SELOPA-743269 format. One line per 10 residues: number of its first residue (from 0); their letters; for each residue x, y, z of N, C-alpha, C. Coordinates in steps of 0.2 Angstrom, whole numbers, always signed. Example, Ala and Ser with C-alpha at 12.3 -4.5 7.8 and 13.67 -1.06 7.14 Angstrom:
// SELOPA-743269
0 = AS = +66/-28/+39/+62/-22/+39/+66/-16/+39; +64/-11/+35/+68/-5/+36/+64/+0/+39
This chain:
// SELOPA-743269
0 = XXXXXXXXXX = +4/-6/+0/+0/+0/+0/+4/+6/+0; +10/+6/+3/+14/+12/+3/+19/+12/-2; +20/+8/-7/+24/+8/-12/+31/+6/-11; +33/+3/-6/+40/+1/-5/+42/-4/-9; +49/-3/-10/+52/-8/-15/+52/-15/-12; +53/-16/-5/+53/-22/-2/+48/-22/+4; +42/-22/+3/+37/-21/+9/+37/-26/+14; +39/-32/+13/+39/-37/+18/+44/-36/+23; +49/-31/+22/+54/-30/+28/+51/-26/+34; +45/-24/+33/+41/-20/+38/+35/-25/+40
10 = XXXXXXXXXX = +34/-25/+47/+28/-28/+49/+24/-23/+54; +18/-24/+54/+14/-20/+58/+14/-22/+66; +11/-18/+70/+10/-19/+77/+5/-25/+78; +0/-25/+73/-5/-30/+73/-2/-37/+71; +3/-37/+66/+6/-43/+64/+10/-46/+70; +13/-42/+74/+17/-44/+79/+13/-47/+85; +7/-43/+86/+2/-46/+91/+0/-52/+89; -2/-53/+83/-4/-60/+80/+1/-65/+81; +7/-64/+81/+12/-69/+81/+16/-70/+88; +13/-67/+93/+16/-68/+100/+16/-75/+101
20 = XXXXXXXXXX = +22/-78/+104/+23/-85/+105/+24/-89/+100; +25/-87/+94/+27/-91/+88/+34/-93/+89; +36/-99/+89/+43/-101/+90/+47/-100/+84; +45/-98/+78/+49/-97/+73/+51/-90/+72; +48/-86/+77/+50/-78/+77/+53/-76/+84; +58/-72/+83/+61/-69/+89/+60/-62/+89; +57/-59/+94/+56/-51/+94/+62/-49/+98; +65/-43/+95/+71/-40/+98/+70/-33/+99; +71/-31/+105/+70/-24/+107/+77/-21/+107; +78/-15/+104/+85/-12/+104/+84/-4/+105
30 = XXXXXXXXXX = +86/-2/+110/+84/+5/+112/+91/+10/+113; +90/+16/+112/+95/+21/+115/+95/+20/+122; +90/+21/+125/+89/+20/+133/+88/+13/+134; +93/+9/+137/+93/+2/+138/+89/+1/+144; +87/+6/+148/+83/+4/+154/+76/+3/+152; +74/+5/+146/+67/+5/+144/+64/-2/+144; +69/-7/+142/+67/-14/+142/+64/-16/+149; +68/-15/+154/+66/-17/+161/+60/-14/+163; +58/-8/+161/+51/-5/+163/+45/-8/+159; +47/-12/+154/+41/-15/+151/+43/-16/+143
40 = XXXXXXXXXX = +41/-22/+141/+43/-24/+134/+38/-28/+131; +38/-29/+124/+33/-34/+121/+34/-41/+124; +29/-45/+126/+30/-51/+129/+34/-56/+124; +39/-59/+127/+43/-63/+123/+49/-60/+120; +49/-53/+120/+55/-50/+117/+61/-51/+121; +67/-51/+117/+74/-51/+121/+77/-44/+119; +81/-42/+123/+85/-36/+122/+92/-37/+119; +93/-33/+114/+100/-33/+111/+102/-26/+113; +107/-26/+117/+111/-19/+119/+116/-17/+114; +114/-12/+110/+119/-10/+105/+126/-9/+107
50 = XXXXXXXXXX = +127/-7/+113/+134/-6/+115/+137/-12/+117; +134/-15/+122/+137/-21/+125/+137/-27/+121; +131/-28/+117/+131/-34/+113/+133/-34/+106; +133/-28/+103/+135/-28/+96/+142/-25/+94; +145/-22/+99/+151/-19/+98/+157/-23/+102; +163/-22/+99/+169/-25/+102/+170/-21/+109; +172/-25/+114/+173/-22/+121/+179/-17/+121; +184/-19/+116/+190/-15/+116/+191/-10/+110; +191/-13/+104/+192/-9/+98/+185/-6/+96; +186/+0/+93/+180/+3/+90/+178/-1/+83
60 = XXXXXXXXXX = +174/-6/+84/+172/-11/+79/+166/-15/+81; +164/-19/+77/+158/-24/+79/+161/-30/+81; +156/-34/+84/+158/-41/+87/+160/-45/+81; +164/-50/+83/+167/-55/+78/+161/-60/+76; +162/-64/+71/+158/-69/+69/+156/-74/+74; +161/-76/+78/+161/-81/+83/+156/-78/+89; +157/-71/+90/+153/-68/+96/+146/-67/+93; +145/-66/+87/+138/-65/+84/+135/-72/+85; +138/-77/+83/+135/-84/+83/+133/-85/+91; +137/-83/+95/+136/-85/+102/+130/-80/+105
70 = XXXXXXXXXX = +130/-74/+102/+124/-70/+104/+117/-73/+101; +117/-75/+95/+111/-78/+92/+109/-84/+96; +114/-89/+98/+113/-95/+101/+110/-93/+108; +113/-89/+111/+110/-87/+118/+103/-84/+118; +101/-81/+113/+94/-78/+113/+89/-83/+109; +92/-89/+108/+87/-94/+104/+86/-93/+97; +90/-89/+94/+89/-87/+87/+93/-92/+82; +90/-96/+78/+93/-100/+73/+94/-97/+67; +97/-100/+62/+98/-97/+55/+91/-96/+52; +86/-100/+53/+80/-99/+50/+75/-95/+54
80 = XXXXXXXXXX = +77/-92/+60/+72/-88/+64/+71/-82/+61; +64/-80/+61/+63/-73/+58/+64/-68/+64; +68/-63/+63/+70/-59/+69/+66/-52/+67; +62/-50/+72/+58/-44/+71/+61/-38/+76; +64/-33/+74/+67/-28/+78/+62/-22/+79; +62/-19/+85/+58/-13/+87/+62/-10/+92; +60/-3/+93/+64/+0/+99/+61/+8/+99; +65/+12/+103/+63/+19/+104/+65/+23/+98; +64/+29/+99/+66/+35/+94/+65/+33/+87; +59/+31/+85/+57/+30/+78/+61/+24/+75
90 = XXXXXXXXXX = +62/+19/+80/+66/+13/+78/+73/+15/+76; +76/+20/+78/+83/+22/+76/+87/+17/+78; +87/+14/+84/+92/+9/+86/+90/+2/+84; +84/+1/+82/+81/-5/+80/+84/-6/+73; +85/-1/+69/+88/-1/+62/+95/-2/+62; +98/+1/+68/+105/+0/+69/+107/-8/+70; +103/-11/+75/+104/-18/+76/+102/-22/+69; +97/-20/+66/+95/-24/+59/+102/-23/+55; +105/-17/+54/+111/-17/+50/+116/-21/+52; +118/-21/+59/+123/-26/+61/+121/-33/+59
100 = XXXXXXXXXX = +115/-35/+60/+113/-42/+58/+114/-43/+51; +114/-38/+47/+115/-39/+39/+122/-40/+38; +126/-37/+42/+134/-38/+41/+135/-45/+41; +131/-49/+45/+133/-56/+46/+128/-61/+42; +124/-57/+38/+120/-61/+33/+113/-64/+35; +111/-61/+41/+104/-64/+43/+99/-60/+40; +97/-62/+34/+92/-59/+29/+85/-59/+32; +84/-65/+36/+77/-66/+38/+75/-61/+44; +75/-55/+42/+74/-50/+47/+69/-45/+45; +65/-42/+50/+60/-37/+49/+61/-32/+54
110 = XXXXXXXXXX = +57/-26/+53/+56/-21/+58/+49/-19/+59; +47/-19/+65/+40/-17/+67/+39/-10/+66; +35/-8/+61/+34/-1/+59/+30/+3/+65; +33/+8/+67/+31/+12/+73/+34/+11/+79; +38/+5/+80/+42/+4/+85/+38/+4/+92; +42/+5/+97/+40/+4/+104/+34/+9/+105; +35/+16/+103/+30/+21/+104/+23/+19/+102; +23/+16/+96/+16/+14/+93/+13/+9/+97; +17/+4/+98/+15/-2/+102/+12/+1/+109; +15/+5/+112/+12/+8/+119/+6/+12/+117
120 = XXXXXXXXXX = +6/+16/+112/+1/+21/+111/-6/+17/+110; -5/+11/+107/-11/+7/+105/-13/+3/+111; -10/+3/+117/-12/+0/+123/-11/-8/+123; -6/-10/+119/-4/-17/+118/-1/-20/+124; -1/-26/+125/+2/-29/+131/+10/-28/+132; +12/-26/+138/+19/-26/+140/+20/-30/+146; +26/-32/+147/+28/-36/+152/+35/-34/+155; +37/-36/+161/+43/-35/+164/+47/-41/+164; +44/-47/+162/+47/-53/+163/+52/-54/+157; +58/-57/+159/+63/-58/+154/+62/-65/+152
130 = XXXXXXXXXX = +61/-66/+146/+60/-73/+143/+67/-77/+143; +66/-84/+143/+72/-88/+143/+70/-93/+137; +75/-94/+133/+74/-98/+127/+80/-103/+127; +78/-109/+124/+83/-114/+124/+89/-112/+119; +95/-114/+120/+101/-112/+116/+100/-115/+109; +101/-110/+104/+100/-112/+97/+107/-114/+94; +107/-117/+88/+113/-118/+84/+113/-112/+79; +118/-109/+78/+118/-103/+73/+125/-103/+70; +125/-103/+63/+131/-102/+59/+131/-96/+55; +135/-91/+57/+135/-85/+53/+140/-84/+47
140 = XXXXXXXXXX = +138/-80/+42/+143/-79/+37/+148/-75/+40; +154/-74/+36/+159/-70/+38/+156/-63/+37; +159/-58/+41/+156/-51/+41/+157/-48/+35; +152/-46/+31/+152/-43/+25/+152/-36/+25; +158/-33/+28/+158/-26/+28/+158/-22/+22; +161/-26/+17/+162/-22/+10/+155/-21/+7; +150/-24/+8/+144/-23/+5/+140/-17/+7; +140/-16/+14/+135/-11/+17/+138/-6/+22; +145/-7/+22/+149/-3/+27/+154/+1/+23; +155/+7/+25/+160/+11/+22/+166/+13/+27
150 = XXXXXXXXXX = +172/+13/+25/+177/+15/+29/+180/+21/+27; +184/+25/+31/+186/+32/+30/+190/+32/+23; +194/+28/+22/+198/+28/+15/+193/+28/+9; +188/+24/+10/+183/+23/+5/+179/+29/+4; +177/+32/+10/+173/+39/+10/+177/+44/+7; +184/+45/+8/+188/+50/+5/+188/+49/-2; +189/+43/-5/+189/+41/-12/+182/+43/-15; +177/+42/-11/+170/+43/-13/+169/+51/-14; +172/+55/-9/+172/+62/-10/+176/+65/-16; +182/+62/-17/+186/+64/-22/+183/+62/-29
160 = XXXXXXXXXX = +178/+57/-29/+175/+55/-35/+168/+59/-36; +167/+63/-32/+160/+67/-32/+154/+63/-32; +154/+58/-28/+149/+53/-27/+144/+56/-21; +138/+54/-21/+133/+57/-16/+134/+54/-9; +134/+59/-4/+134/+57/+3/+128/+60/+6; +125/+57/+11/+119/+60/+15/+121/+60/+22; +121/+66/+24/+123/+68/+31/+116/+68/+35; +115/+64/+39/+108/+63/+42/+107/+67/+49; +112/+70/+51/+112/+74/+57/+108/+80/+57; +107/+83/+63/+103/+89/+63/+107/+95/+59
170 = XXXXXXXXXX = +103/+100/+57/+106/+105/+53/+112/+109/+57; +111/+109/+64/+116/+113/+68/+123/+109/+68; +122/+102/+68/+128/+98/+67/+131/+98/+61; +127/+98/+56/+129/+99/+49/+133/+105/+47; +131/+111/+50/+134/+117/+50/+140/+118/+54; +141/+114/+59/+147/+114/+63/+146/+118/+69; +140/+120/+70/+138/+124/+76/+138/+119/+82; +136/+113/+81/+136/+108/+87/+140/+102/+84; +142/+98/+89/+146/+92/+88/+141/+86/+89; +135/+87/+92/+131/+82/+93/+124/+85/+93
180 = XXXXXXXXXX = +119/+81/+94/+112/+84/+94/+111/+88/+100; +106/+93/+99/+104/+97/+105/+102/+93/+111; +104/+95/+117/+103/+92/+123/+107/+86/+124; +112/+85/+120/+117/+79/+121/+124/+82/+123; +128/+79/+126/+135/+81/+128/+138/+83/+121; +141/+89/+121/+145/+91/+114/+152/+88/+115; +153/+82/+113/+159/+79/+113/+160/+74/+107; +166/+71/+107/+167/+66/+102/+171/+68/+96; +171/+75/+94/+175/+77/+88/+179/+83/+90; +185/+84/+87/+188/+91/+88/+186/+96/+83
190 = XXXXXXXXXX = +183/+94/+78/+181/+99/+73/+173/+98/+71; +170/+103/+70/+163/+103/+68/+162/+104/+60; +157/+102/+57/+156/+103/+50/+153/+97/+47; +154/+97/+40/+152/+91/+37/+157/+89/+31; +156/+83/+29/+160/+80/+24/+158/+84/+17; +163/+86/+13/+162/+90/+7/+157/+87/+3; +152/+90/+0/+147/+88/-5/+141/+84/-2; +142/+83/+5/+136/+79/+8/+130/+83/+8; +124/+80/+7/+118/+83/+8/+115/+82/+15; +112/+87/+18/+109/+86/+24/+102/+84/+24
200 = XXXXXXXXXX = +100/+78/+26/+93/+76/+27/+93/+73/+33; +91/+76/+38/+90/+73/+45/+86/+67/+45; +88/+62/+48/+86/+55/+48/+78/+55/+49; +76/+58/+54/+69/+58/+57/+64/+61/+52; +66/+64/+47/+62/+66/+41/+58/+60/+38; +61/+55/+38/+58/+49/+35/+53/+46/+39; +51/+48/+45/+46/+45/+49/+40/+50/+50; +34/+47/+51/+28/+51/+53/+28/+52/+60; +23/+56/+62/+23/+58/+70/+22/+52/+74; +19/+46/+72/+18/+40/+76/+24/+36/+75
210 = XXXXXXXXXX = +29/+38/+72/+35/+33/+72/+35/+29/+66; +30/+28/+62/+30/+24/+56/+34/+27/+51; +36/+24/+46/+39/+26/+40/+35/+30/+35; +37/+35/+32/+33/+39/+27/+32/+34/+21; +27/+35/+17/+27/+31/+11/+32/+33/+6; +32/+28/+1/+38/+29/-4/+38/+35/-8; +32/+38/-10/+31/+44/-13/+34/+50/-9; +32/+50/-3/+35/+55/+2/+42/+55/+2; +45/+48/+3/+52/+47/+4/+56/+49/-3; +53/+48/-9/+56/+50/-15/+56/+57/-15
220 = XXXXXXXXXX = +51/+61/-13/+51/+68/-13/+57/+71/-9; +58/+68/-3/+64/+70/+1/+70/+69/-2; +72/+63/-4/+78/+61/-6/+80/+62/-14; +75/+62/-18/+76/+62/-25/+74/+69/-28; +68/+72/-26/+66/+78/-29/+70/+84/-25; +70/+83/-18/+74/+89/-15/+81/+88/-15; +84/+82/-15/+91/+82/-15/+95/+79/-21; +91/+77/-26/+93/+74/-32/+96/+68/-32; +95/+63/-27/+98/+57/-27/+94/+53/-33; +97/+47/-35/+94/+43/-40/+95/+36/-38
230 = XXXXXXXXXX = +90/+31/-39/+91/+24/-37/+97/+21/-39; +100/+23/-44/+106/+19/-46/+113/+22/-44; +112/+27/-39/+118/+31/-36/+121/+26/-31; +128/+27/-31/+131/+24/-25/+132/+29/-20; +128/+27/-14/+127/+32/-9/+131/+30/-2; +134/+35/+1/+136/+34/+8/+132/+38/+13; +130/+35/+18/+126/+39/+23/+130/+39/+30; +130/+45/+33/+134/+45/+40/+130/+50/+44; +132/+49/+51/+130/+54/+56/+135/+55/+61; +135/+53/+67/+140/+54/+72/+144/+48/+74
240 = XXXXXXXXXX = +140/+42/+75/+143/+36/+76/+140/+30/+72; +136/+32/+67/+133/+27/+62/+126/+24/+64; +124/+27/+70/+117/+24/+72/+111/+27/+68; +111/+34/+68/+106/+37/+65/+106/+36/+57; +112/+35/+55/+113/+34/+47/+111/+27/+45; +110/+22/+50/+108/+16/+49/+100/+16/+47; +97/+21/+50/+90/+22/+49/+89/+24/+41; +93/+29/+39/+93/+31/+32/+95/+26/+28; +100/+22/+29/+102/+16/+25/+96/+12/+24; +93/+10/+30/+87/+6/+29/+82/+9/+24
250 = XXXXXXXXXX = +80/+15/+25/+75/+18/+21/+77/+18/+13; +83/+20/+12/+86/+20/+5/+86/+13/+2; +89/+8/+6/+90/+1/+4/+83/-3/+3; +79/-3/+8/+73/-7/+8/+67/-4/+6; +66/+2/+8/+60/+6/+6/+60/+9/-1; +66/+11/-3/+66/+14/-10/+70/+10/-14; +73/+4/-12/+76/+0/-16/+83/+2/-19; +86/+6/-16/+93/+8/-19/+98/+2/-18; +101/-1/-23/+105/-7/-22/+112/-5/-19; +115/+1/-19/+122/+3/-18/+122/+8/-12
260 = XXXXXXXXXX = +120/+6/-6/+120/+11/-1/+125/+8/+5; +129/+12/+7/+133/+10/+13/+133/+15/+19; +134/+12/+25/+133/+16/+31/+141/+17/+33; +143/+23/+34/+149/+25/+36/+148/+26/+44; +150/+20/+48/+149/+20/+55/+154/+24/+59; +160/+25/+55/+165/+29/+59/+162/+36/+59; +158/+39/+54/+155/+45/+54/+159/+51/+57; +155/+56/+60/+158/+62/+62/+163/+61/+67; +162/+56/+72/+167/+55/+77/+174/+54/+74; +174/+50/+69/+180/+48/+66/+183/+54/+61
270 = XXXXXXXXXX = +178/+56/+57/+180/+61/+52/+182/+68/+55; +179/+70/+60/+180/+76/+64/+187/+76/+68; +190/+70/+68/+196/+69/+72/+202/+68/+67; +200/+66/+61/+206/+64/+57/+210/+70/+55; +216/+69/+54/+221/+74/+52/+221/+75/+44; +220/+81/+42/+221/+82/+35/+215/+81/+30; +209/+78/+33/+204/+77/+28/+200/+83/+27; +197/+84/+21/+193/+90/+20/+186/+91/+24; +185/+97/+26/+179/+98/+30/+175/+104/+27; +169/+104/+27/+165/+110/+25/+161/+112/+31
280 = X = +159/+119/+31/+154/+121/+36/+149/+125/+32
């Protein structure tokens, strides 16, 4: 109905409600505020902590294939399990977890449209009970960073080639006035501004007031008519640490069907600290 390229990647709150207790489905909550899960969550949902579970404890990088397999097994997720992500902030962190899962090839994944806020607004059941699942067997692909992840040298080459970038941060971050969103600690980078040539499209423009995604026509207006992107473009999206840009990566890749979109998770925390790279304000 909304004209998406891959409509099956989204499920409704009603769909999730109809599938509570389905052993072939694992519901995953991933939030910016990790305390929300303990205050109440969808029955049967497990929590994936973006920092503790998805990131390496020492290096700024993601978990290894072996650690990903262990995480899946511990949460009762097998290779054929359908994983449905949801969370706070218009599913901002849910799409981040979804993106990390795609690094390891778990294509059988969905996002609950509207996220935690829509589920709560509809008065659907919540619980404080933490579920326990039997350990599953899971075999992950080698981490496919080259497909959907961009590194700094690749981004620099992207800039030098004049290819499109989307800066999904707030306008004040894009201009260099702020180093992080308003009301957040202004830390993480020595310089403010944006990568040369990047278009500023704040990530939340892709969402409606209830947290659901805008329809394809509205999204094409934002990204194509306003910013001049084309479906066959090779696009790099970035923010501050790669979490907000995962939301835009999801929109461009799955809702609009762009085949060549990568998320620069180093983002401004890396670029704003690099010596000698070009910056615009």
